[in-house]
N, C-alpha and C positions, 0 to 999 in steps of 0.2 A: 801635149806640148813637148814630150820627150824628143820627138823628131826635130823640133827647132833647136833644142839643146845639143842633140847629136850633131847637127849640121854646124853649129858654132864651134863645138869641140874639134871636129874634123878640120874645119877651116883654120883654126888656130894652130893645130898640130902640123898641118901641111906647110904653113908659112911662119913657123915659130921664130926662125932666125931673123926674118924681116921685122916681126913684131917686137923682138927683144933688142933691136937696134935702138940706141938712144934717140935717133932722129924720129922714131915713131912716137908721136906725142900723146898726151893724156886725152885731148879732145877726140882724137881718132879712136882710141880704145873705148871711149864712152859710146861713140856713135856706132861703131862696128860690133861691139860685144856686150858692153854693160847694159845699154838700153834694151836690146832684144832679150837679154837674160832676164831682166826684171819684168818686162812685158809678158814673158812666158810664165811668170809667177802671178800674173793677173793685175799688175799695177799699171795704171794709166800714165806712163812716164811722159808722154807728149800732150797730155790733157786733150785727148781727142773728144772727150765728152763736152768740152767747152765750159767747164765749171769756173766760177769766180776764184780768184787767188786763194781765198780763205778755205775753200773746200776741195782744192785739187789734191789728188793722191800724192803727187811728188812736186816739191818745190826745189828749184835749182838756186842755191844760196851762195854762188861763187863770188859774190861781190863783197862779202863780209870778211874783214881781216882777222887773222889770229896771229898773235905775236907780232914780229917785225915785218915779215914778208909773206908768210903763208896765208892761205885763205880758208874759209869755212868749208866743211864737207860739201861735196858737189851735189848731194841729194839729201833732202829731208823727206822721209816717208811719213804720211799722215793719214789719219782716219777722222773725218768730221772736223778737220781743222786742228786736231791735236797731234803733236809730234809723237811718233812711235819709235823711230830710230833714224840715225844718220848713216849715210854711206859715203865714204871718202874713196876716190879713185886715184891711182897712180899709173904711170906708163909701165909696161912689162919689164923694162930694163931695170926698174927699181926692185931690190931684193927685200920684199916685205917681211919675210920670215926673220931676217937677221938685222935689218936696219931699224934702229929704235925711233928715228925721227918721225916717220909717218904714224906709228902707233901712238906716240906721245901727242902729236897734233890732234888725232882723232879723239883720243881719250880725254884730253883737256877740254875740248869743245863739248863733247857729249856729257861729260861729268858736270860741267857748268850748267848745261841745259837740263840736268837732272833726269837723264835718260838711262835706263838700266843696262842696255846693250847698244852697241853700234858696230858697223862693219867696215872693213878695209878690203879693197880688191884692186887688182890690175888684170883681172880675168884669169891670168895664169894662176893666181892665188886668191883664195877666198877665206878671210879671217874674221871671226866674231870675237869682240872684246866685251868683257864685263866692265862697264863704264861707271859702276858705283864706287870703284876704288879710287882713292885720291891719287892723281898722277904726279909723278916726279920726273924731272929731266934726267935723273940718274937711273931710271927704270930700264931694265932690259926689255927687249921687244916681246918676250914671252909673258911678262907680268900682265895679268888680267885676261890672257888669251883663253877663250872658251872652246873654240873650234878652229881647225885648220884643214882646208882642202886645197888640192891643186886642181887644175882644169881636167886632169885625167880622172879625177874622182867624181866629176859632176854626174855622169850618166848613172853610175852605180848608186850615188847618194841622192839622186834627184827626188825620190819619193820622200826622203827625210827633209830635204831642203824645202820642198813644197809644204810639208806638214807643219813647218815652223814659220817660214818667212813669206809665204804667199799672202796676198791680200785676204783671201778667204780664211786662211789659218788665223790671221790677226782678228778678223771679225768673229770667228768661232771661239776665240779665247785660247787657242792652242799656243800661240806665241807667249802669252802671259803665263800659262801653265808651265811651259818649258823654262822660262826664266825662274819661276818659283821653285821648280825641281832643282835647278842648278844652284840656286841660292842655298837650299838645304837648311840645316840648323846652325851653320857657322855664321856668326854675326858679321855684318858688313859695315864698314865706315860709310856714312852717308854725308852728302855735301852740307846739309843743315848742321850736323854735329861738327864737321870739320871747320866750317865757317865760324861757328861759335867758338871753337878752340882758338882759332886765329884771332878773333876779336878779343878774347880774353888775354892772349899774349900781348896784343897791341896795346890794350888798356893798361896792363901792368908796366910795360916799358915807358909809355907816355906819362903815367901817373907818377912814377918814381922820379923821372927827370924833371917834370914840371914842378913837383913838390919841392925838390931840393934847389931848383934854380929860381923859384918865385916864392920866397918865404913870406911875403905879405898876403898871399892868397889863403882864404878860408877853405875848409873842407868842401863846402857847397860850391865855391867858385872853382876848385880843382875838378870836382865831378863834372861841372858844366863845361869847363875848358877841354877836358879829355874827350867828353862825349861829342862836342861840336867838332873837334879836330878829326876824330875818326869818321864822323858822318860826312864831313866835307871832302875828305880824301876819297872815300868810297864813291860819293856822288860824282866828283870830277873824273875819277877813273872810268866809271860807267859811261859818262858822257863822252870821254875820249874814244872808247871802244865802240860806241854807237854812232860815231861820226858827228857828234854835236859839238864837241870841243876838238881843237887841233891835237893830233896824235903826239904823244910823248911830252905834253906840256909839263906834267909833274916831273917826268924823268929828266928834263933839262935842268932841274934844280941840283942834280948830282954833280954838275960842273960848277966849281967855285965855292965861295963862302957865303955867309949871311943867308943861309937856306931859309930860315923861318921868315925873315923880313921879305924875301922874294916870294915866298908862299902867300904871305898876306896880300901882296900886290895882286896875285892871281885871285884871291878871295874878293878883293874890291872890284875887279873886272867882272867876276861872276855875279856880284851884287847888282851891278848895273844891267847885266844881261838878263838875269832870271827874276829879279825883283821878288825874291822869296824870303821867308823867315830864316832859311838856312844860312844866308849871308845877309846880315842886317846891321849896317854900320852907321846909319843915320836915322833920325826919328821919323817914322812913317806911321800914319793913321793912329797917332797917339801912343804907339808902342815904343818903349825905350830901346835905344840901340845897344848892340854888343860892344861894351867898352873894355872887356876883359881880354879876349883872345888877341886883339891887334897888338897888345904890348907884352905878350908872353915872351919869355926867354926859354928856348929849347936848343939843346946842343946840335950842332951841324951833323956830327957823326951819327947820332941816333936817328935824326930825320932821314939822312941818306940811306941808312940801313932799312928803315921802314919803307921808304919809297921804292927801293929795289925789290922788296917783297910784293909790290903791287904790279910788277911787270914780268913778262916772259924773259928768261925761263924760270925764274924763282917763284913766280906766281902760278898756282895750279888752276886758277879761275880764268875763264874767258868772259869778261864783263858784258860783252855785247849780247850774250844769251842768258846770263844769270837772271833767273826770275826774281822779281821784286818780292815774291812770297817767301823765297829762301831767306832773304834779309829779315823779313818779319819773324819767321820761325826761329832764326838764330837769336835775334834781338829779344824775343820773348823770354828766352833763358838768360840772356846777357843782362837784362834789367833786374834779375833777381839778386845781383851783387852790387856793391857800391865801394867807393874808395873812402878809406878812413885815414886819419893821421896820427902818428905817434907823438909823444912829447917833443921829440927832436925834429918834427915836421917831415918825417919820412912816410911815404905812402904805402898802404897795404890794402889788399882786396878782401872783403868779407861779405858773407851773405847778409841780406837785410833781415832784421828780426822777424818780420812777418813771414818771410820765406822760410826761415828756420822753423818757425812755429807750425807752418803748414806742411812741412816735410818736403819742400821743393817747389819749383815753378811747374805748373801743369800746362802743357802745350795744347792749344785748341785745334783739333783736327780740321782740315779744310772742308771735309764733307759736312761737318756741323755748321761751319760758317756759311757754306753755300745753302744749306737747308733753311737756316734762320733768315738769311737775306731774301731768298726766294719767297718765303711765306710772310715776310713783313714788307720790305721794299717792293717786292714783286706785286703783291696784292694791291698796294696803294697806287701803282702805276697803271693798273688795268683801265682801259677805256679813256685814258687821258691824252692830252696833247702836250708837246714840249712846253708850251706856254703855261699850261695848268701844272705840270710837274715842277716848273720853276718856282711855284709857290710853296712847295713841300720842303720841310727841313728834317734831316735825319741826324740825331744826336746819339753818340756813344758816351755815356757819363763816366766810364772808366775804360778809356780807350787802349791802355797798355801799349803794345807795339803796333796797334792799328789794324789787326787782322779783320775785324768786322767792318771797319770803315773802308779798308781796301776792297773787301768783298762787295760792299754796297756801291762803291765807286765803279768797280768793274761792271756790275749789273746795270748801273745807270748809263754808262757809256755804251754798252751793248744795246740797251733798249733804245737810246737816242739814235744810234747809227742805223738800227733796223727801221725805225720810224722814218728817218730822213730818206733812206734808200727807197722805201715804198712811196713816199711823197714825190720823189724825183721821177719814179717810174710812171706815176699818174699824171704829173704836170709837165714833165720835161724841163723843169726849172730847178736849179740848185737852191735848196733851202738856206735861209739865213738864220743866225742865232736868234733865239727868242728875245724879245725886247721887254724891258720893265714896263709895268702898267703905265699908261698915260703917254708913252712915247710913240711916235709915228715911224713907219718903215721908210728907209731911204736906200737908194741904190748903193751907197757907200757902207751900209751895215755889213759886218763881217759874215762871211759864209760859214755854214755849220759843217759842211763836208767838202772833201775834194777827192778827185780820182787820181790814184797813183799808178805806178807801173803795173802792167798786166790788167788794168781796168778795175782794180779793186778800190772800193770807196773807204775813206777814213774820215774820222772826225778831225776838224782842224784843231790846232793847239789852242786857239782862242776859245773854241767851244768846250774843249776838255777842261780848260782852266775855269770857264764860266760855271760848268757843272760842279766842279770841286768847290769853288769858293761860295757858290750859291746854295748848294743842297746839303753839304756835309759839315758836321761840327763834332769836335771831340774834346773831352775834358779828362784830366787825370791828376791825382794828387802828386804823382811823381813827375817833376819837370823834365827829367831825361826821357821819360816815356813819351811825352808830348813832342820832344825833338825828334825821336825815332819815327813817330807817326807822320810828322811833317816830311821827313826824309823819304819815307816809303811812298807817300802820296805824290810828292814832287817827282820821284822817279817813275811813278805810274803815268803821270802826265807826259813824260818824255819817252815812254815806251814806244818803240817803232818809229821814233822821230830821228831825223838826222839834220845836218845843217841845211840841206836843200829844202826839206819840208818846213823847217822853221822859217826860212827866208820866204818861202811861198806863202806861208800863213800870214806873215807880217805885212804882205801886200794886199790882203783881203780887206 
């Protein structure tokens, strides 16, 4: 494939003035140079193999927003449905080496998606960034930069580029080994730890203000109010960036006064829309409503400062790609501390006695969760139908941040989707959600799956909610842990959803 690269380099060199003209746009550089560059590295950029969306080598994700106006990286390179790295393209008139904006945009997105490296190119320049580093709007463009080539280096460096970034290199493990070598012994900040630190800072700020402004609240009530406020803000921001809520809903609170009163109005609308325990202001199913948070007093200045930190450019996270598992990992450590009160009703944060005694909170590695789920939930699902699976109940009696329940839920959703797809291939009819025993099928019964863009099949929101409410149960002595688990599971229901899919689902 060196010949193909040589031809691309010569073509760019011959007409470089034309390509560096601002009128030569990003779409053109992708079609003429970037696509053939990556095809030469063995990636099926145009999906000539005809794979379903889940298993395509390259996903074009240019419809997802980052910040106010920019979009997600133009390419997501994958193996077996798992993201490996992002590639963001710009037109050649952009100076990638010295302009910090493209670098921050790429790093913010890849960091949130928990990818170790990602790439930036306009074909004239080829830049690789370490995206494990927490991005800041003040970063210079060289921060996190691992590699820098110009198009004039491609032919000489082609063997190296192939050895790391080709599809074959990724499959061989050479890509991972390269990252590990670059990581070395120097410790890196990881998003889980960064997110935990930000949660801790948020908890301290809220606890101190709520304690001093709400003297009638007990220690338990303050812990409850702080936890729910954090959970709700995170949930609403994630819904905004995923297109489920209107963009900048929380940010609109920065204008004017009575910030918390207006925030509570948003909570009430969310209660009507999502009907979940996260927003619970009226008695439902025998569960007492939340009567504490609607009447809280919180300073406008504090809330405005907090809300600013949830948005670009102050926020390093892109919530549309932030994995729910990152929340769980951070919260697992977060739950090891609690708010206590001094005699003067001032809040302070301290480790729980059981955590001090144990020497800290121990994080449950994802591979252990996956192993246990596969050999418990997985075994029980063998040779069953969705109707038979609906009779099963899975309980975590000490759910903590919900890592095992999340793993079980993910497994159940994948199993159901696979079953329904195979059923559709056999019958040509879209399956409906399983019914309770004794009920008869009707044409109006909700569908279990729907076909989205690119022909990919998805579980409907109705079916995801049915599986969650029917099959999974969690208990914990720590009430805050239960709230965190509910948040994580609710976000898992809404993963890959947007306002369009939610409206589609409501019509089934």
